[in-house]
N, C-alpha and C positions, 0 to 999 in steps of 0.2 A: 455608447460603445466603450468597452473596457480599455483602459490605458495600457499600452504595450511598453515593455522594457526590453532593451537589447542587452543581453549578458553573454558572457563566455564562460562555460564550465570546462573543467578538465577531468577527463575519464581516461584511465590507463595512459596518463601522460600525453594525451592528445586533446587539443582544444576543440570545443564544440560551441559555435556561436548559436544563440537562440533568441527568438522574439517571444516573450512570454507575457502573460498578464501580470501586472505589478503584484497582485495579491498572491501569486504563485512563486515569487522569487525565493522565499525561505525554503519551500518544499523542493524546488528544483535544485538549489544549492545543497540542501541536506541529502537529497537522493544521490547526487554526485559524490558527496563526501562518504556516504555509506557504501556506495559501489566501490570506491577506491579502497575503503577499509576492508570490505569483504574480499576483494581481489587479493589484497596483501595477505590476508589470513589464509586464503587458499594457497597462495604462493608458498607460504611457510609450511603449512600443514601437509600439502600434497606434493610439494616440490615441483609444481608446475611453473613454467616460465612464459609460455605463449599467451599473450594478452587475449587472444580469441578464445582459447580454452578457459581461461580464468573468467572472462565475461560470460561464457556459456554456463559455467558452474554457478555463477551468481544469478544468472537469469533463471536457471532451474530452481534454485533456492527461493527466489522471489515468487515464482509462479506457485510453488508448493505452499508457501506462506499465504499467498493470495487465495488459493483454493480452500485452504483450511479456514481462513477468516470468513470467506463467503459461506461455507458450510455452517460455521458457528453463528453467523448472522441469520441465516435461514432458520436454524434451530431456535434461536432466541425469538425471532418473529413469530414462529409457530407457538412457542410457549406463552408469549405475551397475548397472542390472539386467543388462545385457550383460556387464559386467566380472565381476559375481558369478557369472553362469552360466559364464563362461570359467574362473574360478578353481575352481568346483565340478567342471567337466569335468577339470581338471588334478589335483585332489585325490582325487576318487573312486577312480580306479584305484590310487593310492598307498595309500589307506586300506583298500582291499579285499585288499591283498597280505598 
């Protein structure tokens, strides 16, 4: 069983206690830091002050990025699969001789 770690992160100046796997600590803390940074950027750029609005904007940004990354991943998988198929087509006759 994975070892759990009790941490508290701060998002929008509010504490959030969490129980996480030890190996996830860096990612959770980095995510909180990036959330706070992006919220601050939106606060400056869009003159928003409501933390809920700021979090919504960051959430939308994160989801758009996630969707783009998933699309890129699928395209890369497809390209790799095609290349492997092409290599297989080239090698099969040579191996059968």
